[in-house]
C-alpha positions as CSV (number, residue, x, y, z in Angstrom):
1,M,45.6,-25.0,-29.0
2,T,45.0,-24.1,-32.6
3,H,44.4,-20.6,-33.9
4,S,40.8,-21.4,-34.8
5,Q,40.1,-22.6,-31.2
6,T,41.7,-19.4,-29.9
7,T,39.5,-17.3,-32.1
8,V,36.3,-19.2,-31.0
9,E,37.3,-18.7,-27.3
10,D,38.0,-15.0,-27.8
11,Q,34.6,-14.6,-29.5
12,Q,32.8,-16.5,-26.7
13,Y,34.7,-14.3,-24.1
14,H,33.6,-11.1,-25.7
15,E,30.1,-12.3,-26.1
16,A,30.1,-13.1,-22.3
17,I,31.3,-9.6,-21.6
18,A,28.5,-8.2,-23.8
19,A,25.9,-10.4,-22.0
20,V,27.0,-8.9,-18.6
21,E,27.0,-5.4,-20.0
22,N,23.5,-5.9,-21.5
23,T,22.1,-7.3,-18.2
24,L,23.6,-4.4,-16.3
25,A,22.0,-2.0,-18.8
26,R,18.6,-3.7,-18.2
27,L,19.1,-3.4,-14.4
28,R,20.0,0.2,-14.5
29,G,17.1,1.0,-16.8
30,C,14.5,-0.3,-14.4
31,P,12.0,2.1,-12.9
32,P,13.0,3.6,-9.5
33,R,10.8,1.3,-7.5
34,E,12.2,-1.8,-9.1
35,L,15.7,-0.3,-9.1
36,A,15.6,0.0,-5.3
37,E,15.1,-3.7,-4.9
38,L,17.8,-4.6,-7.4
39,Q,20.7,-2.7,-5.8
40,A,22.4,-5.9,-4.5
41,D,22.1,-7.6,-7.9
42,I,23.6,-4.5,-9.6
43,K,26.6,-4.6,-7.3
44,Q,27.1,-8.3,-7.8
45,L,26.9,-8.0,-11.5
46,E,29.3,-5.0,-11.5
47,E,31.7,-7.3,-9.6
48,M,31.2,-10.0,-12.2
49,Y,32.0,-7.5,-14.9
50,Q,35.3,-6.6,-13.2
51,K,36.0,-10.3,-12.7
52,V,35.5,-11.3,-16.3
53,T,37.3,-8.3,-17.9
54,S,40.3,-8.8,-15.7
55,G,40.5,-12.6,-16.1
56,R,40.1,-13.4,-12.4
57,I,39.5,-17.1,-11.9
58,E,37.8,-18.1,-8.7
59,I,38.1,-21.6,-7.2
60,V,35.5,-22.0,-4.5
61,I,36.1,-24.7,-1.8
62,F,33.2,-26.4,-0.1
63,G,33.2,-29.2,2.5
64,E,32.3,-30.1,6.1
65,I,34.3,-28.7,9.0
66,S,37.4,-30.7,9.9
67,T,37.8,-32.2,6.4
68,G,40.9,-30.0,5.9
69,K,39.7,-27.2,3.7
70,S,41.9,-24.6,5.3
71,A,44.9,-26.9,5.3
72,L,44.3,-27.6,1.7
73,I,44.5,-23.9,0.9
74,N,47.7,-23.6,2.8
75,A,49.2,-26.6,1.0
76,L,48.3,-25.2,-2.4
77,V,49.5,-21.7,-1.8
78,G,52.6,-23.0,-0.1
79,R,52.4,-20.9,3.1
80,A,50.0,-20.4,6.0
81,V,47.3,-18.1,4.8
82,A,44.4,-19.9,6.5
83,E,44.1,-20.7,10.1
84,V,44.0,-24.4,10.8
85,D,42.0,-25.3,14.0
86,V,41.9,-28.9,15.0
87,Q,38.5,-28.2,16.6
88,G,37.2,-27.2,13.2
89,G,34.7,-24.7,12.2
90,W,36.7,-21.5,12.4
91,T,35.7,-20.2,9.0
92,K,32.6,-18.2,9.7
93,Q,32.4,-16.3,6.4
94,V,33.5,-16.5,2.8
95,W,37.0,-15.2,2.1
96,G,39.6,-15.6,-0.6
97,T,43.3,-15.4,-1.2
98,A,45.3,-15.0,-4.4
99,W,47.1,-18.2,-5.5
100,D,50.2,-16.5,-6.8
101,G,52.3,-19.7,-7.1
102,V,49.9,-21.6,-9.3
103,G,51.8,-20.4,-12.4
104,Y,48.8,-19.7,-14.6
105,R,47.5,-16.6,-16.3
106,V,44.6,-16.4,-18.8
107,P,46.3,-15.8,-22.2
108,G,46.0,-12.2,-23.3
109,L,44.9,-10.9,-19.9
110,D,47.8,-9.4,-18.0
111,R,45.8,-8.8,-14.9
112,S,44.6,-12.3,-14.7
113,E,44.8,-14.1,-11.3
114,V,43.6,-17.2,-9.6
115,V,41.9,-16.9,-6.3
116,L,41.1,-19.6,-3.8
117,V,37.8,-18.9,-2.0
118,D,37.0,-20.7,1.3
119,T,33.5,-21.1,2.7
120,P,32.1,-22.1,6.1
121,G,31.7,-25.8,6.8
122,I,28.5,-27.1,5.1
123,N,27.5,-28.9,8.4
124,E,27.6,-25.5,10.2
125,I,24.9,-24.2,7.9
126,G,21.9,-26.0,6.6
127,G,18.7,-25.8,4.6
128,N,18.0,-22.4,3.1
129,D,21.2,-20.8,4.4
130,R,23.3,-23.4,2.6
131,T,21.3,-23.0,-0.6
132,Q,21.8,-19.2,-0.3
133,L,25.5,-19.7,0.2
134,A,25.7,-21.8,-3.0
135,E,23.6,-19.2,-4.8
136,T,25.8,-16.2,-3.8
137,T,29.2,-17.9,-3.9
138,A,29.2,-20.9,-6.1
139,R,27.5,-19.0,-9.0
140,R,30.5,-16.8,-9.1
141,A,32.9,-19.7,-9.1
142,D,34.7,-20.9,-12.2
143,L,35.7,-24.2,-10.6
144,I,34.5,-25.9,-7.4
145,L,36.5,-28.1,-5.1
146,F,34.4,-30.3,-2.8
147,V,36.5,-31.6,0.0
148,T,35.7,-34.8,2.0
149,D,37.8,-37.2,4.1
150,S,35.6,-40.3,3.8
151,D,32.5,-41.5,2.0
152,L,29.9,-38.8,1.6
153,N,27.4,-38.5,4.4
154,E,23.8,-37.3,3.9
155,T,24.7,-33.6,4.5
156,E,27.7,-33.8,2.1
157,Y,25.7,-35.6,-0.6
158,T,22.8,-33.1,-0.4
159,A,25.2,-30.2,-0.6
160,L,27.0,-31.8,-3.6
161,V,23.6,-32.2,-5.4
162,E,22.8,-28.6,-4.8
163,L,26.2,-27.5,-6.2
164,A,25.9,-29.8,-9.2
165,G,22.6,-28.1,-10.0
166,I,24.5,-24.9,-10.5
167,Q,26.3,-26.6,-13.4
168,K,29.9,-25.7,-12.7
169,P,33.0,-28.0,-13.0
170,I,33.5,-29.8,-9.7
171,L,36.6,-31.6,-8.5
172,L,35.9,-34.0,-5.6
173,V,38.9,-34.0,-3.3
174,L,39.4,-37.0,-1.0
175,N,41.7,-35.5,1.7
176,K,43.5,-37.1,4.6
177,I,44.4,-40.2,2.5
178,D,47.1,-41.0,5.1
179,L,44.3,-42.2,7.3
180,Y,43.7,-45.2,5.0
181,S,45.7,-48.1,3.7
182,E,46.2,-48.6,0.0
183,V,43.5,-51.2,-0.1
184,E,41.1,-48.9,1.8
185,R,41.9,-46.0,-0.6
186,V,41.0,-48.1,-3.7
187,E,37.8,-49.3,-2.0
188,L,36.8,-45.8,-0.9
189,D,37.6,-44.4,-4.4
190,G,35.2,-46.9,-5.9
191,I,32.4,-46.1,-3.4
192,L,32.8,-42.4,-4.2
193,Q,32.7,-42.9,-7.9
194,R,29.4,-44.8,-7.6
195,H,27.9,-42.2,-5.3
196,V,28.7,-39.2,-7.4
197,A,28.1,-40.7,-10.8
198,G,26.4,-38.2,-13.0
199,M,27.6,-35.2,-10.9
200,V,31.4,-35.6,-10.8
201,P,33.3,-37.5,-13.6
202,H,35.6,-40.2,-12.1
203,E,38.7,-38.5,-13.5
204,N,37.7,-35.4,-11.4
205,I,38.2,-37.4,-8.1
206,V,41.6,-36.7,-6.6
207,H,43.4,-37.8,-3.5
208,T,45.3,-35.3,-1.3
209,M,47.1,-35.2,2.0
210,A,47.0,-31.5,3.0
211,D,48.1,-31.8,6.6
212,P,49.8,-35.2,7.1
213,R,50.0,-36.9,10.5
214,P,53.5,-37.1,12.0
215,I,55.3,-40.3,11.2
216,E,57.8,-42.0,13.4
217,Y,61.2,-42.3,11.6
218,V,64.1,-44.6,12.6
219,I,67.4,-42.8,12.4
220,H,70.6,-44.8,12.2
221,Q,73.5,-43.2,14.1
222,P,77.2,-43.3,13.0
223,D,78.0,-45.5,15.9
224,G,75.5,-48.1,14.8
225,S,72.8,-47.2,17.3
226,T,69.3,-46.0,16.3
227,K,66.9,-43.4,17.5
228,T,63.3,-42.5,16.6
229,E,62.0,-39.1,15.7
230,W,58.5,-38.0,14.8
231,K,58.3,-35.8,11.7
232,K,55.4,-34.5,9.6
233,P,55.7,-35.4,5.9
234,E,55.4,-32.8,3.2
235,P,51.8,-32.2,2.0
236,Q,50.7,-34.1,-1.0
237,V,48.6,-31.9,-3.2
238,E,50.5,-32.1,-6.5
239,N,47.9,-34.3,-8.2
240,L,45.2,-31.8,-7.4
241,K,47.3,-28.9,-8.6
242,R,48.1,-30.7,-11.8
243,L,44.4,-31.4,-12.4
244,I,43.5,-27.8,-11.8
245,L,46.2,-26.6,-14.2
246,E,45.1,-29.1,-16.8
247,T,41.5,-27.8,-16.5
248,F,42.7,-24.2,-16.9
249,E,44.9,-25.0,-19.8
250,R,42.1,-26.8,-21.5
251,E,39.2,-24.5,-20.6
252,G,40.6,-21.4,-18.9
253,L,39.0,-18.7,-21.1
254,D,36.0,-20.8,-21.8
255,L,35.5,-21.2,-18.0
256,I,35.4,-17.5,-17.4
257,A,33.2,-16.8,-20.4
258,L,30.7,-19.5,-19.7
259,N,30.6,-18.6,-16.0
260,A,30.0,-14.9,-16.8
261,A,27.3,-15.7,-19.4
262,M,25.5,-18.1,-17.0
263,Y,25.7,-15.5,-14.2
264,A,24.3,-12.8,-16.5
265,A,21.5,-15.1,-17.6
266,D,20.6,-16.0,-14.0
267,K,20.5,-12.3,-13.1
268,S,18.4,-11.6,-16.2
269,D,15.9,-14.3,-15.1
270,K,15.8,-12.8,-11.6
271,I,15.1,-9.4,-13.0
272,S,12.2,-10.7,-15.2
273,T,10.8,-12.7,-12.2
274,L,11.0,-9.7,-9.9
275,R,9.5,-7.3,-12.4
276,V,6.6,-9.7,-12.9
277,K,6.0,-10.0,-9.2
278,M,6.3,-6.3,-8.6
279,R,4.0,-5.4,-11.5
280,N,1.5,-8.0,-10.5
281,R,1.5,-6.7,-6.9
282,R,1.0,-3.2,-8.1
283,A,-1.6,-4.3,-10.6
284,D,-3.6,-6.0,-7.9
285,Q,-3.4,-2.9,-5.7
286,V,-4.8,-0.8,-8.6
287,I,-7.6,-3.4,-9.3
288,W,-8.7,-3.6,-5.7
289,T,-8.5,0.2,-5.1
290,L,-10.5,1.1,-8.2
291,A,-13.0,-1.8,-7.9
292,S,-13.9,-0.6,-4.4
293,T,-13.9,3.0,-5.8
294,K,-16.3,1.9,-8.5
295,A,-18.5,0.2,-5.9
296,I,-18.8,3.4,-3.9
297,A,-19.2,5.6,-7.0
298,V,-22.0,3.5,-8.4
299,A,-23.9,2.6,-5.2
300,A,-23.7,5.9,-3.4
301,N,-24.7,8.0,-6.4
302,P,-28.5,8.7,-6.0
303,I,-28.9,9.9,-9.6
304,P,-30.1,7.0,-11.9
305,G,-28.0,6.5,-15.0
306,V,-25.2,8.7,-13.7
307,D,-24.2,6.0,-11.3
308,I,-23.6,3.6,-14.2
309,L,-21.7,6.2,-16.2
310,S,-19.5,7.0,-13.3
311,G,-18.7,3.2,-12.9
312,L,-17.7,3.0,-16.6
313,A,-15.4,6.0,-16.1
314,V,-13.7,4.2,-13.2
315,D,-13.2,1.1,-15.3
316,A,-11.4,3.2,-18.0
317,V,-9.2,4.9,-15.4
318,M,-8.3,1.4,-14.0
319,I,-7.3,0.0,-17.4
320,S,-5.3,3.1,-18.2
321,S,-3.5,2.8,-14.9
322,L,-2.9,-0.9,-15.4
323,S,-1.4,-0.2,-18.8
324,K,1.2,2.1,-17.2
325,V,2.1,-0.6,-14.6
326,Y,3.1,-2.9,-17.5
327,G,5.1,-0.3,-19.4
328,L,2.3,0.7,-21.9
329,N,0.4,3.9,-22.1
330,F,-3.3,3.5,-23.0
331,S,-5.3,6.6,-23.6
332,M,-8.7,6.9,-22.0
333,A,-10.3,6.1,-25.4
334,Q,-8.3,2.9,-25.7
335,A,-9.0,2.0,-22.1
336,R,-12.8,2.5,-22.6
337,G,-12.6,0.3,-25.7
338,L,-10.8,-2.5,-23.9
339,A,-13.2,-2.3,-21.0
340,K,-16.2,-2.7,-23.4
341,A,-14.5,-5.6,-25.2
342,I,-13.9,-7.4,-21.9
343,S,-17.5,-6.8,-20.7
344,K,-18.8,-8.1,-24.0
345,A,-16.6,-11.1,-23.9
346,A,-17.7,-11.8,-20.3
347,G,-21.4,-11.7,-21.1
348,I,-21.7,-8.5,-18.9
349,I,-19.8,-10.3,-16.1
350,A,-22.3,-13.0,-15.2
351,L,-25.2,-10.4,-14.8
352,G,-23.1,-8.3,-12.4
353,E,-23.7,-5.2,-14.5
354,L,-27.4,-6.2,-15.0
355,T,-27.7,-6.0,-11.2
356,S,-26.3,-2.4,-11.4
357,W,-28.7,-1.4,-14.1
358,G,-31.6,-2.9,-12.2
359,A,-30.6,-1.1,-9.0
360,S,-30.3,2.1,-11.0
361,F,-33.8,1.6,-12.4
362,F,-35.1,1.0,-8.9
363,K,-33.6,4.4,-7.8
364,L,-35.4,6.0,-10.7
365,V,-38.9,4.6,-9.9
366,T,-38.5,5.4,-6.2
367,G,-37.3,8.9,-6.8
368,T,-33.8,8.1,-5.5
369,L,-35.2,7.0,-2.2
370,G,-34.1,3.5,-2.9
371,T,-30.4,4.3,-2.8
372,A,-30.0,3.1,0.8
373,L,-31.7,-0.2,-0.1
374,T,-29.6,-0.8,-3.2
375,L,-26.3,0.5,-2.0
376,L,-24.7,-2.7,-0.8
377,P,-25.9,-5.2,-3.5
378,Q,-25.4,-2.6,-6.4
379,G,-22.1,-1.5,-5.1
380,A,-20.8,-5.0,-4.6
381,A,-22.0,-6.1,-8.1
382,A,-20.4,-3.1,-9.7
383,G,-17.1,-3.6,-7.9
384,Y,-17.1,-7.3,-8.7
385,S,-17.5,-6.6,-12.4
386,S,-14.7,-4.1,-12.2
387,Y,-12.5,-6.7,-10.4
388,I,-13.1,-9.2,-13.3
389,I,-12.4,-6.5,-15.9
390,G,-9.2,-5.6,-14.1
391,Q,-8.0,-9.2,-13.9
392,A,-8.7,-9.7,-17.6
393,A,-6.9,-6.4,-18.5
394,K,-4.0,-7.6,-16.3
395,H,-3.7,-10.8,-18.4
396,Y,-3.9,-8.7,-21.5
397,F,-1.1,-6.4,-20.5
398,E,1.1,-9.3,-19.1
399,H,1.1,-10.6,-22.6
400,G,2.3,-7.4,-24.1
401,G,-1.1,-6.0,-25.1
402,S,-2.7,-9.1,-26.6
403,W,-4.7,-12.1,-25.5
404,G,-1.9,-14.5,-26.5
405,A,-3.0,-17.8,-27.8
406,E,-6.5,-17.4,-26.2
407,S,-9.5,-15.3,-26.9
408,A,-10.8,-12.6,-24.6
409,K,-13.9,-14.8,-23.9
410,S,-11.8,-17.8,-22.8
411,V,-9.5,-15.7,-20.7
412,V,-12.5,-14.1,-18.8
413,S,-14.2,-17.5,-18.5
414,Q,-11.1,-18.9,-16.9
415,I,-10.8,-15.9,-14.5
416,L,-14.5,-16.3,-13.5
417,D,-13.9,-20.0,-12.9
418,E,-10.9,-19.3,-10.7
419,T,-12.5,-16.4,-8.7
420,D,-14.3,-16.9,-5.4
421,K,-17.2,-14.6,-6.1
422,D,-18.7,-14.7,-2.6
423,S,-15.3,-13.8,-1.1
424,I,-14.9,-10.9,-3.5
425,L,-18.4,-9.6,-2.9
426,N,-18.1,-9.8,0.9
427,H,-14.8,-8.0,0.7
428,L,-16.3,-5.2,-1.4
429,K,-19.3,-4.9,0.9
430,D,-16.9,-4.5,3.9
431,E,-15.0,-1.9,2.0
432,I,-18.2,0.0,1.2
433,R,-19.1,0.0,4.9
434,R,-15.6,1.1,5.9
435,R,-15.5,4.0,3.5
436,L,-19.0,5.2,4.3
437,S,-18.3,5.0,8.1
438,V,-15.6,7.7,7.7
439,N,-18.0,9.9,5.6
440,R,-20.3,11.7,7.9
441,H,-22.4,12.9,4.9
442,A,-23.2,9.4,3.7
443,E,-26.4,7.6,4.6
444,T,-26.1,4.9,7.3
445,V,-26.4,1.4,5.9
């Protein structure tokens, strides 16, 4: 390796550490409500930070039960560290063991170590559970060994596709080659190459014999007689070990750096997605709460004109509250200005506000006696307009306090097109009835 290559690798390594540190800082800087949901991610990222700074390389082993994963670990390590059960399926959780005899350390990192990580058989877990295992285990991996003892079945192929999607180096290990003749091995190797093309390079397919079957040996005695004895040959895993070491020598520091950077990027994406979901959920709660509040404030107020003003005040409070949900801090003056701009862009919300003004005028000419008659239609109309204003404001704040590439009018038009008006109005009417039912001073509707 040239000096310039070493310099580039070192730079990438330190950039990867910085990426993990920056993501951790973002996580720890989240508001308390978001922080509570991110504790597991913080712990995982802290573990990744320890992993990358110490130079810990993790080789994660996947495969069906009875393909010889545990025997393979024992053969690589050179001693029995994993239980081998002929029934298969003993590994019920992820576990790891240091591979002290591998003879590799990441240059410049004295604490560097290589760890073999075993996982439950992929045919013991399926669907979402298998995907989750890949997410939590394989994303930490620097190198993946996928063990099979024949052509890939549907379960194995699906699992391999999922692992390939995580974009980690994969070695496909064809174990138990002592079960096949030389001709059969060549044929099976060709079949595997065709089936995994695009996921595993052909040079990353390797044959092993981790737990060979006993072979009958003929022993010639000094007296000329013979006897037979069954012996188990030594495991054959040298080709796999050599391929692993070649990969480390060629890409060791790069593997760690790339893995850490990808892991940090994935966690960063998760943070962003979670924050959007949480903020949108909180924003919808604010919108519904204040839309129904406006419906009551406008409809139940018997004083003409004041009912409309109280509704405008609720809209301003809603927008100010929404701004805080999205990390901004609109003053009441700014909130009123945005509410007016949205109302203007919406053409007074498809005459919703006009309904409120008409109901207010009816109260005036009837000496406030018309409140009971106008309560539901005026309240629902006022709440509906508030709901639309809130959804438009939500779009505005989601885009950092701007309308993005669209205009306010086009945003509101799209919201109106996508909103089931009758459903919203019925919901608001039900909410008005519910709130009035618990207020003994309110008129019966």
